[in-house]
N, C-alpha and C positions, 0 to 999 in steps of 0.2 A: 610300615609293612616291609619285611625283608625282601630283597630282590630274588627273583627266580634264577637270574643269571647275572653274574658279575665278571666283567672282563677287565684285567689289569695289564696295561702296557704290552698287549700281544703284538708280535712282529712276525713277518714271514720274509726271510731273505733268501735269495737264490744265488749260489756261488757258481759262476761260470768258469769252466776249465780254461787254463792258460793255453794259448796257441803255441807259445815257445817259452823257454826258460826265462827270458829277459822281459816278458810281458808282465804287466801289473795285474794282480788279482782283481777281478771284476765282481762286485757284489750288487745284485739288483734287489732293491728294497720294495717289494710289492706292497707290503703293509708295515707300518713302522710305529710302534708304541701307541696303539689304539686302546682307549679305555671307555667303558660305559656300563650302565646297568639296565636291566630289563625288569620292570615290575610285573608281577603276576597278573595276567588278564589284559595286558596292554598290547597295542600294535605299534611297534617301533620301526620307523622307516630309516633306511640307509640309502642315501642319494648321492649321485655323482656321475661324472662322465665315464665312458668306457675306459677301462684300464686304471681306474682310481683305486681299486683294491676291495671294492665292496663284496663281490662274489667270493673272493679269497677269504675275506673276513667271515662270511657266513659259513663257509666250509670248514674253517678252523673251529668255529663254535661247536660244530657237530663232530669234530675230530676226523673228518674225511681227509683232511690234510693236517699235519702236525705243525704247530707254531714253532718258530725258531727260538722265541723267548716269550716271557710273559705267562700269566696264569689265567685260567678260565674256571670259575666256580659255578657249579650248578647246585642250587639249594645249599650252599655253604661247603660243598665238597669239590676238591680239585680234580677235574675230570682226567687230567693227564696222569694221575696216579691210580686210576682205576685198574683193577686186575682184569683179566680176560672175561671172567664170569661177571664182574660188576659192569664192564663195558657192554656186554650182551644185554643185560637187564636194563641198562640205561638207554639202549637203542630203542626200547619200546616207548620211552618217554619223549624222544626227540626225533623229528622227521624233517624231510625237505621236499618241496615241490619245485621242480626245475622249470626253466623257461620253455624248453621244447619237449613236450610229452612224447612226441614221435620217436625221439632218440632215447628217452628215459624209460619207456615201456618196452618189454620184450616183444619183438615183432613176430615171433613164431609161436607165441602162446596166446591162449584165449583170455578174455577178460576174467573169467572165473578162476583160471589158474593163477593169473597175476595177483588177484586179490586174496586167494587162499594161501599162497606161498608164505607170506609173513606170519600167518596164523600157525602154519605147520612148523616153521622154524622155531617159533617161541612156544610150541606145544600147547596151543590154546584150543580147548574143546575137542570134540570128535567131529566126524564127517557131517553129521546132521547139524550140530550147533554151529559149525563153521559156515555151512551153507546159509543158515538163517542170519548169521552175522553179516555175511556178504550181501544178502538181500536188503538188510536194514541199512547197511552203509550205502549201497547203491541208491536207495530211496532218499537218503540224506543229501546226496549230490544231484537229485533230480532225474535219476535213470531207473529203468525197470528191469525185470528179470530177463527180458529178451536180449539184453546186451551181453549176457554171460557167455554165449557161444561165439560172439564176435571177436575179431582180431583187431589190433590197434589201427591197421591201415584201412579198415572198413569204416572207421568213424571220422567225423568232422573234427576240426581243431578244437572247438569248444567241448565236444564230447570226450575227446582224448584228455583234455585238461581236467575234466570232471572225474575221469578214471584215475588220473594222477593224484588228485585231491583225495579220492576215496582210498587209494593205496596208502596215503599219508595218515589218514585218520582211523584206519581199520584197527589199529592196535591201541586206540584210545590214548594218544600221546598228550603231553602237556605243553610242549613247545614245538613250533614249526617254523622253519626258515622257508620263506617264499622268495625264490630267486628269479626275478623278472617273470613272475608267474602269469602275467596277462599281456606282456608286450608283443607276443607273436600272434595275438588274436585280433579280429576285427573289432572296431570300436563298440559296436552294439553288443558283441559277445563279451567284451571286457567288462561292461557294466553288469552283465548277468553273473559272471564269475566273481567279481568283487562283492556283489550282494550276497552271493552264495557263501563266500569266505566269511563275510560278517555274521551270517546266520549260524554257520558252523562254529565260529568262535564263541558265540553266546551259548550254543547248545553243549559244546564240549569244554567250555571254560578254557580256551586256548590262549597261549601267549604267542604272538607272531613277531618275527623279524622279517620285515617286508623290504626287499631289495629292489630298487627301480631307478630308472633315470628320468621318469616322467613325474614332474612335480605336481601336476594337476591330480594325478591318481593318488600320490602319496599324501597330499593335503586332505583329500577326501577320506582316505582309508585309515590314516595313522593318528595316534595320539601324540607321539613325539617324533621328531625328525633329527637325524644327525647327517650333516653335509660332509662328504669326503672329497678331498683333493690330494692327488699325488700320494696316496697311501696313508693319509692322516685325516683325522676329524678336525675341521676348521670351524664348525659351528654346531651347536646342539641346543634344542629347546622344544617347546610345544609346537604342534603344527600351526596353531593360530598365531603364536608369537612370531615365528619365522616367516609365515605367509604374509602377515600384515606388516611386519617391520624387519626385513632381512638386514643383518648387520655387516657381515663379512663381504668385502668387495666381490668375491667369487659367488657368494649366495645371491647378492644383488643382480649379478650378471645372469645367473640361471633363471631367476624369476622374471627378469626383463624380457627373456626370450619366449615366455608363455604368450600365445596369441591373445590379443585383447581388442575390444572395440573402442578403447580410449585413444583419442587422437593426440593428446598432449603428453603421453608417456614417453620417457626416454628409453631407447633401446640401447643397452650396453653391449658393444661388440668387443670381445676380447681379442687383443692383438697377439700374434705369435702362437706357437704350438706348446702343447704340454711338454715339459722337460723330459729328458731321458732318465728312466729309472737307474740306468747303469752309470749315468754321469749327472747326478743331481746338482742343482745350483746351491750356492751357499746361502745362509740366512733363511728367509721365508721363501718356500718353494714357489709361491705365487707371485713373487716380486717381478718376474720376468714378463708378466701379463697385466700387472696392476697399475692403473693410472694414478693411484695414491702413493705409490712406492717412494720411500725416502732412502737416504744413505744407510740408515740403520737397518732397513729391511734386507739390504743386500748382504749384511754380514752377521746379523743376529737373529736367531730363530725365535719367533714369538711363542709364548706359552698359551695354553688353553685357559683363559681367564673367565672368572664368574662376573657377569654383568647383571645379574638378577637372581632371584630365588631358584629358578629352573632354567637358567640361560647361561651358556658359555660360548666364547668366541676366541679364536686364535688369530689375533691381529694386534700389532703394536699401537694402533690408534685407540684401543680400548683398555690399555694397561693402566691409565691414569684417569681419574674422574673428569679432569678438565679436557681430556682428549676424547671423551666418549661422543661429543658432538662435533668432532672434527670431520666426520664423514656423514653426509646427509643421505637419506634414502632417496634414490633417484629412479625408482620404478613405481 
């Protein structure tokens, strides 16, 4: 099956202006040479600490921000080469659900206006058919006609997120980026929204990029997971593979932090802080916090190596067959 989305070495670098003529140019590498594919109909999770570049990656996929380098192919077409007309047509196919619906929904407009606006922009239907489309979409997210005259501030957090989801699906897209879409909600409401997203995915045959820092949620919701650290993917595989047997030391640390009733489990506490993007360390970016770091890790950057049919990891310990058992699962 051909991928619906293919990302090749995309990067986003920010150049900070010099304070004086003698200062060195500072380049902040928010995302650096990230590559992956999304299969049609799957939920692909992007996980990592705050500041790792996962939201920037999601926004680049939708061209909300432009990549510094690399290519993004949607159904085999390079989206960066789309004309203005092609880009507008493509916008119907790709959507995003943000973390905070209170800031992403227009606070001075009614729910009916918010949901009708994209239909008007894309010249879909007339007033009567648009109204029916709005009602059908509201029903899909578990709301009724009474919400049409409400404003976002009159709704609860869960209700606002349902409106944000309705706004994303009303154009019948194929691909949706969900950027921390449930992290601002209560736990009980999170479960409701996750189940709603799953049912909508089946009904609309959607492909999701699910961005989160919560591994429990990602394991439950996603088919495959990519772990990001310092703007790069360090491990990629199916949710079950990574959940049952995390390989990269950073992935192991993330999973060890998940609350558990097991008493004999080792909790991995990472020492030090995440390095500065403006002054990155040489070699492997994780070596400053990794208890397995060797001299080679400080000077040579590891590649994303295949360690199975659907599994890749960026760590020197897995570059040779005899080294794959050098690091034991400790969670």
